[in-house]
Structures are given as C-alpha cells and as structure tokens.
Backbone as CSV, one residue per row, in Angstrom:
resi,resn,N_x,N_y,N_z,CA_x,CA_y,CA_z,C_x,C_y,C_z
1,MET,-200.216,190.993,-28.149,-199.603,191.403,-29.148,-199.147,192.790,-29.195
2,PRO,-197.991,193.441,-29.162,-197.964,194.872,-29.260,-198.385,195.310,-30.486
3,ARG,-198.682,196.847,-30.012,-199.058,197.762,-31.039,-197.781,198.059,-31.898
4,LYS,-198.163,198.012,-33.349,-196.971,198.403,-34.096,-197.074,200.082,-34.407
5,ARG,-195.992,200.846,-34.007,-195.948,202.680,-33.772,-195.875,203.064,-35.057
6,ILE,-196.398,203.525,-35.802,-196.298,204.096,-37.035,-195.184,205.352,-36.624
7,ASP,-193.976,205.420,-37.852,-193.139,206.222,-37.626,-193.535,207.485,-38.433
8,LEU,-193.715,208.868,-37.665,-194.203,210.102,-38.071,-193.065,211.010,-38.364
9,THR,-191.675,210.395,-38.154,-190.626,211.381,-38.041,-190.758,211.874,-39.790
10,GLY,-190.282,213.158,-39.755,-190.302,213.918,-41.060,-191.328,214.433,-41.578
11,GLN,-192.467,213.742,-41.117,-194.067,214.552,-41.534,-194.288,215.601,-41.334
12,THR,-195.274,216.030,-42.144,-195.534,217.599,-41.658,-197.117,217.485,-41.443
13,PHE,-197.788,218.367,-40.428,-199.264,218.407,-40.303,-199.582,219.628,-40.104
14,GLY,-199.749,220.197,-40.962,-200.338,221.963,-40.841,-198.904,222.571,-40.671
15,ASP,-198.528,223.348,-39.730,-197.680,223.960,-39.118,-196.626,223.342,-38.669
16,LEU,-196.637,221.960,-38.241,-196.117,221.143,-37.357,-195.093,220.386,-38.329
17,LYS,-193.717,220.273,-37.771,-193.200,219.008,-38.659,-192.812,218.305,-37.642
18,VAL,-192.990,216.962,-37.546,-192.429,216.057,-36.805,-191.199,215.642,-36.545
19,VAL,-190.239,216.206,-35.324,-188.848,215.860,-35.272,-188.452,214.577,-34.968
20,GLY,-189.311,213.643,-34.015,-189.119,212.493,-33.614,-189.737,212.037,-32.507
21,LEU,-189.638,210.910,-31.707,-190.459,210.368,-30.944,-189.716,210.754,-29.487
22,SER,-190.362,211.539,-28.546,-189.744,212.345,-27.382,-189.368,211.123,-26.248
23,ASP,-189.115,211.341,-25.305,-189.294,210.386,-23.708,-190.406,211.131,-23.300
24,LYS,-191.167,212.305,-23.419,-192.562,212.742,-22.857,-193.325,211.739,-22.970
25,ARG,-194.142,211.653,-21.999,-195.384,210.635,-21.871,-196.580,211.276,-21.871
26,GLY,-197.607,211.111,-22.873,-199.065,211.612,-22.119,-199.849,210.899,-21.533
27,THR,-201.349,211.069,-21.910,-202.101,210.383,-21.413,-202.029,208.481,-21.471
28,ASN,-202.352,207.684,-20.550,-202.348,206.056,-20.851,-200.620,206.293,-20.966
29,ASN,-199.631,206.702,-20.558,-198.154,206.738,-20.811,-197.794,206.248,-21.915
30,THR,-198.756,206.991,-23.050,-198.304,206.812,-24.487,-197.342,208.133,-24.766
31,ARG,-196.213,207.596,-25.635,-195.144,208.282,-25.826,-195.920,209.541,-26.811
32,LEU,-195.062,210.458,-26.383,-195.500,211.808,-27.553,-194.736,212.254,-28.586
33,TRP,-194.949,212.819,-29.710,-193.706,213.252,-30.604,-193.790,214.620,-30.704
34,GLU,-191.892,214.431,-30.649,-191.870,216.476,-30.849,-192.104,216.976,-31.925
35,CYS,-192.624,218.077,-32.155,-193.112,218.515,-33.132,-192.326,220.269,-33.264
36,LYS,-191.892,220.566,-34.387,-191.258,222.041,-34.615,-192.195,222.686,-35.375
37,CYS,-192.904,223.763,-34.830,-193.802,224.639,-35.623,-193.246,225.408,-36.423
38,THR,-193.673,226.279,-37.463,-192.891,227.263,-38.291,-192.255,228.351,-37.842
39,CYS,-193.342,228.535,-36.525,-192.988,230.067,-35.751,-191.679,229.341,-34.828
40,GLU,-191.215,228.425,-35.068,-189.920,227.810,-33.882,-190.309,227.552,-33.071
41,ASN,-191.566,227.330,-32.161,-191.939,226.548,-31.099,-191.878,225.288,-31.376
42,THR,-191.435,224.510,-29.728,-191.529,223.375,-29.811,-192.745,222.596,-29.091
43,THR,-193.502,221.457,-29.915,-194.782,221.265,-29.250,-194.504,219.604,-28.972
44,TYR,-195.349,219.298,-28.157,-195.246,217.539,-27.763,-196.830,217.165,-28.036
45,VAL,-196.902,216.176,-28.972,-198.362,215.604,-29.012,-198.703,214.151,-29.376
46,LEU,-199.669,213.910,-29.387,-199.776,212.414,-29.533,-199.818,212.290,-30.968
47,GLY,-199.046,211.033,-31.469,-199.362,210.649,-32.977,-200.812,210.585,-33.573
48,ILE,-201.691,210.224,-32.903,-202.967,209.725,-33.093,-203.764,211.292,-33.353
49,SER,-203.544,212.133,-32.597,-203.998,213.419,-32.547,-203.563,214.300,-33.765
50,LEU,-202.303,214.092,-34.192,-201.552,214.403,-35.309,-202.161,213.986,-36.616
51,ARG,-202.152,212.911,-36.595,-202.903,212.155,-37.768,-204.640,212.486,-38.176
52,ALA,-205.177,212.832,-37.196,-206.335,213.052,-37.252,-206.775,214.534,-37.512
53,GLY,-205.764,215.114,-37.488,-205.806,216.518,-37.302,-206.014,217.623,-36.719
54,TYR,-206.390,217.080,-35.269,-206.621,217.808,-33.976,-205.270,219.066,-33.776
55,TYR,-204.132,218.741,-33.998,-203.172,219.511,-33.966,-202.535,219.965,-35.302
56,THR,-202.337,221.180,-35.803,-201.965,221.919,-36.860,-200.727,222.790,-36.677
57,SER,-200.721,223.079,-35.392,-199.954,224.170,-34.891,-199.555,224.137,-33.263
58,CYS,-198.546,224.965,-33.067,-198.191,225.005,-31.423,-199.268,225.839,-30.605
59,GLY,-200.080,226.552,-31.390,-201.001,227.201,-30.462,-200.963,228.515,-30.884
60,CYS,-199.629,228.722,-31.664,-199.234,230.549,-32.254,-200.674,230.836,-33.034
61,LYS,-201.133,230.397,-33.737,-202.318,230.747,-34.748,-203.427,231.138,-33.921
62,HIS,-203.532,230.667,-32.930,-204.761,230.663,-31.723,-204.651,232.003,-31.341
63,ASP,-203.545,232.038,-30.670,-203.127,233.316,-29.876,-203.093,234.433,-30.559
64,ALA,-202.504,234.578,-31.943,-202.381,235.381,-33.124,-203.928,236.335,-33.159
65,LYS,-204.866,234.871,-33.685,-206.100,235.492,-33.749,-207.163,236.118,-32.384
66,ARG,-206.607,235.337,-31.368,-207.082,236.071,-30.213,-206.662,237.468,-30.131
67,ASP,-205.364,237.522,-30.060,-204.849,238.840,-29.802,-205.386,240.000,-30.499
68,LYS,-205.685,239.832,-32.086,-205.985,240.451,-32.901,-207.864,240.797,-32.632
69,GLY,-208.057,239.622,-32.619,-209.794,240.245,-31.961,-209.744,240.959,-30.771
70,LEU,-208.981,240.816,-29.833,-209.254,241.454,-28.348,-208.737,243.243,-28.835
71,VAL,-207.848,243.324,-29.587,-207.524,244.656,-30.234,-208.740,245.280,-30.877
72,GLU,-209.088,244.667,-31.460,-210.385,244.870,-32.284,-211.396,245.408,-31.280
73,HIS,-211.494,244.721,-30.601,-212.716,245.074,-29.220,-212.657,246.228,-28.719
74,ILE,-210.951,246.106,-28.185,-210.808,247.795,-27.436,-211.034,248.574,-28.211
75,ALA,-210.420,248.382,-29.319,-210.869,250.126,-30.293,-212.107,250.397,-30.249
76,ARG,-213.031,249.466,-30.623,-214.504,249.374,-30.998,-215.266,250.089,-29.435
77,ASP,-214.454,249.440,-28.347,-215.178,249.828,-27.290,-214.641,250.884,-26.580
78,ARG,-213.459,251.251,-26.944,-212.900,252.324,-25.944,-213.361,253.854,-26.551
79,VAL,-213.817,254.888,-25.940,-214.188,256.124,-26.538,-213.625,257.136,-25.342
80,ASP,-212.625,258.063,-25.720,-211.725,258.986,-24.991,-211.191,258.243,-23.696
81,GLY,-210.933,257.230,-24.251,-209.976,256.407,-22.946,-211.107,255.564,-21.865
82,THR,-212.424,255.805,-22.311,-213.189,254.995,-21.384,-213.574,254.006,-22.227
83,ARG,-213.890,252.536,-21.442,-214.376,251.608,-21.655,-215.788,251.740,-21.894
84,LYS,-216.859,251.448,-22.826,-217.920,251.212,-22.674,-218.784,250.275,-21.994
85,SER,-218.048,248.986,-22.576,-218.384,248.023,-21.697,-218.342,247.512,-19.888
86,ALA,-217.167,248.509,-19.812,-217.089,248.490,-18.316,-218.095,249.660,-17.621
87,LEU,-218.669,250.272,-18.387,-219.405,251.158,-17.401,-221.119,250.342,-17.541
88,LYS,-221.338,249.347,-17.931,-222.574,248.293,-18.185,-221.977,247.014,-17.146
89,ALA,-220.854,246.950,-16.630,-220.204,245.727,-16.218,-220.996,245.532,-14.818
90,LYS,-221.499,244.122,-14.530,-221.861,243.571,-13.502,-221.464,243.873,-12.183
91,LEU,-222.021,243.657,-11.163,-221.130,243.987,-9.676,-220.188,242.853,-9.654
92,HIS,-218.806,243.188,-9.152,-217.797,242.141,-8.725,-218.426,241.146,-7.713
93,LYS,-217.803,240.297,-7.486,-218.629,239.082,-6.781,-218.132,239.513,-5.293
94,GLY,-217.094,240.108,-5.260,-216.576,240.361,-3.942,-217.078,241.817,-3.267
95,ASN,-217.957,242.410,-4.255,-218.479,243.644,-3.535,-219.388,243.375,-2.444
96,LYS,-219.086,244.185,-1.491,-219.889,243.959,-0.470,-221.108,245.034,0.169
97,SER,-221.178,245.887,-0.632,-222.136,246.972,-0.061,-223.321,246.944,-1.170
98,GLY,-223.132,246.113,-2.061,-224.127,245.923,-3.077,-224.316,246.932,-4.066
99,HIS,-223.490,248.041,-4.119,-223.533,248.578,-5.156,-222.026,249.486,-5.858
100,LYS,-222.342,249.645,-6.905,-220.830,249.962,-7.957,-220.216,250.770,-7.163
101,GLY,-218.930,250.925,-7.108,-218.068,252.115,-6.828,-218.052,252.712,-5.320
102,VAL,-219.039,251.976,-4.433,-219.201,252.047,-3.109,-218.869,251.066,-1.815
103,ARG,-217.935,251.536,-1.056,-217.333,250.515,-0.122,-217.101,251.191,1.298
104,TRP,-216.881,250.384,2.091,-216.694,250.498,3.362,-215.338,250.772,3.777
105,VAL,-214.784,252.213,4.298,-213.153,252.051,4.463,-213.506,252.056,6.581
106,GLU,-212.925,251.232,6.686,-212.986,250.783,8.193,-211.945,251.567,8.761
107,SER,-210.763,252.292,8.197,-209.996,253.194,9.232,-210.351,254.373,9.330
108,ARG,-211.649,254.828,8.417,-211.939,256.328,8.634,-213.743,255.841,9.056
109,GLN,-213.940,254.552,9.186,-215.301,254.315,9.859,-216.694,255.202,8.944
110,LYS,-216.480,255.385,7.564,-216.944,256.035,6.756,-217.246,255.030,5.440
111,TRP,-218.269,255.824,4.497,-218.511,255.101,3.218,-217.764,255.526,2.330
112,ASN,-217.149,255.015,1.326,-216.509,255.885,0.498,-217.323,255.466,-0.823
113,ALA,-217.193,256.438,-2.122,-217.831,256.418,-3.308,-216.402,256.992,-4.249
114,ASN,-216.575,255.773,-5.369,-215.708,256.479,-6.502,-216.050,255.937,-7.514
115,ILE,-215.602,256.416,-8.937,-215.961,256.065,-10.308,-214.567,256.111,-10.593
116,GLY,-214.863,255.239,-11.919,-213.685,255.014,-12.796,-213.998,256.249,-14.548
117,PHE,-213.283,256.815,-14.600,-213.321,257.184,-16.049,-211.887,257.640,-16.415
118,LYS,-211.906,257.426,-17.802,-210.895,257.655,-18.678,-209.538,257.383,-18.428
119,GLY,-209.946,255.903,-17.331,-208.871,255.132,-16.893,-208.161,255.598,-15.628
120,LYS,-208.674,256.712,-15.035,-208.493,257.084,-13.924,-209.926,256.782,-12.595
121,GLN,-209.192,256.625,-11.338,-210.565,256.761,-10.468,-210.554,257.861,-10.105
122,ILE,-212.003,258.516,-9.745,-212.280,259.756,-9.191,-212.818,259.510,-8.105
123,ASN,-212.337,260.090,-6.793,-212.901,259.897,-5.522,-213.869,260.449,-5.363
124,LEU,-215.170,260.309,-4.844,-216.540,261.350,-5.108,-216.999,261.885,-3.623
125,GLY,-215.988,260.875,-2.446,-216.093,261.518,-1.297,-216.250,260.604,-0.376
126,TYR,-216.393,260.681,1.224,-216.432,259.835,2.224,-217.752,260.158,2.990
127,TYR,-218.884,259.354,3.540,-219.782,259.484,3.707,-220.163,258.949,5.055
128,THR,-221.094,259.570,5.839,-221.447,258.924,7.233,-222.662,257.256,6.879
129,THR,-223.301,257.806,6.270,-224.144,257.028,5.522,-224.055,256.314,4.149
130,LYS,-224.379,254.801,4.260,-224.204,254.105,2.839,-225.199,254.510,1.910
131,GLU,-226.235,255.112,2.166,-227.579,255.813,1.172,-226.834,257.227,0.631
132,ASP,-225.983,257.990,1.337,-225.338,259.062,0.842,-224.369,258.690,-0.144
133,ALA,-223.605,257.835,0.036,-222.317,257.316,-0.672,-223.121,256.607,-1.902
134,ILE,-224.269,255.933,-1.912,-224.849,255.716,-3.264,-225.499,256.437,-3.851
135,ALA,-225.863,257.894,-3.236,-226.239,258.846,-4.073,-225.370,259.362,-4.923
136,SER,-224.032,259.506,-4.217,-223.153,260.459,-4.694,-222.485,259.481,-5.944
137,ARG,-222.774,258.519,-5.712,-222.114,257.551,-6.688,-222.909,257.722,-8.200
138,GLN,-224.280,257.646,-7.846,-225.246,257.708,-8.927,-225.261,259.116,-9.715
139,ALA,-224.995,260.339,-9.103,-224.874,261.278,-9.233,-223.358,261.282,-10.247
140,GLY,-222.636,260.689,-9.672,-221.023,260.705,-10.399,-221.456,259.886,-12.091
141,GLU,-222.149,258.728,-11.881,-222.665,258.115,-13.314,-223.593,259.028,-14.218
142,GLU,-224.283,259.716,-13.767,-224.834,261.028,-14.686,-224.170,261.374,-15.138
143,LYS,-223.238,262.153,-14.578,-222.014,263.133,-14.829,-221.096,262.723,-15.895
144,TYR,-220.780,261.516,-15.390,-219.456,261.010,-16.431,-219.651,259.862,-16.912
145,HIS,-220.737,258.784,-16.673,-220.894,257.727,-17.722,-222.218,258.268,-18.500
146,ARG,-223.230,258.875,-18.328,-224.082,258.966,-18.828,-224.088,259.471,-20.290
147,PRO,-223.028,260.159,-20.968,-222.917,260.654,-22.347,-222.380,259.767,-23.087
148,TYR,-221.377,258.464,-22.616,-220.924,257.566,-23.283,-222.114,256.692,-23.504
149,LEU,-222.818,256.325,-22.723,-223.795,255.373,-22.755,-225.028,255.930,-23.786
150,GLU,-225.571,257.311,-24.045,-226.217,257.806,-24.819,-226.034,257.675,-25.932
151,ASP,-224.561,258.099,-26.527,-224.137,257.839,-27.807,-224.031,256.374,-28.063
152,GLU,-224.113,255.372,-27.140,-224.112,253.993,-27.780,-225.477,253.951,-28.094
153,ASN,-226.483,254.101,-27.665,-227.914,253.897,-27.707,-228.409,254.556,-29.276
154,GLU,-227.631,255.615,-29.668,-228.126,256.543,-30.915,-227.697,255.543,-32.012
C-alpha cells in the first residue's frame, strides 16, 4: 500500500517556508521539499526532518554564530598582531626536522631557522648543523614569543 504524502506547501518551520515539492531526491530516493529561508536562500529538506524540527533555517544562523565566535576568539587571542594560541601550537604533521621553525633547505644544503611574529616570518639564518638551527629558533622564541606568553600567565 503506497504511503500518503503530507502536503507541507506554505507551512513555516522556524525560518524556512516550504515552497513546494522539488524534483530533487534525498536518501532512499525520497523527494525533498524546496524551502525558502528568511535570508532568501533556497534549501531542500526531507519532510520528516522539517516536521521533527531538525531544520529551522538554511544554515545561515549557524554560519553567523560561528563567524561571530571566530571574530571574538581572534580579538581575545591577538596581541599586537600576534596570535597567542599559535605560539603554543603543536608541531605540524608535515614537519620533518622535529622542531618548530626549523627546516632543511635542499638548494643551500643547510638548515634554516625562522619564526613567525606579528604576522610576518622572520628569517633567523641558515646553519650547517641542525642543532645550531634549533638553538637559533629557541633564542628567537625567547626574544619574540616569551613576552606574550608571560603576559598570559599573569
């Protein structure tokens, strides 16, 4: 026996107003409802998801909330153009030297040390040994990063 489809045309679910049944298909070949959000975006949703309250907007509210949170985080995290969280970030998975800011430069056959500060990359020099490059990076961290990390601990 075929299931009877409930007509949702014209109904409102949160910020979504159902325009009508679309030709698009969702999971299990189920037809989707075309909905217009208050922000003027169009989205396609399963009827059961609308009726259950899983969808109340096209996602614009989520994006706005996320963007607001990101702006607030950056404002709290940034001091003089330097992100404090980046100073304490873990080693990048692609790092081959095992130390932040130290890399092998094939063209020069030397180790390079650099450090990020106030949105810029500062070259700390090229070294014959990896240990010298690491020492240079650590001295750079003391000079550039330490004052910002000490401010946070107070």
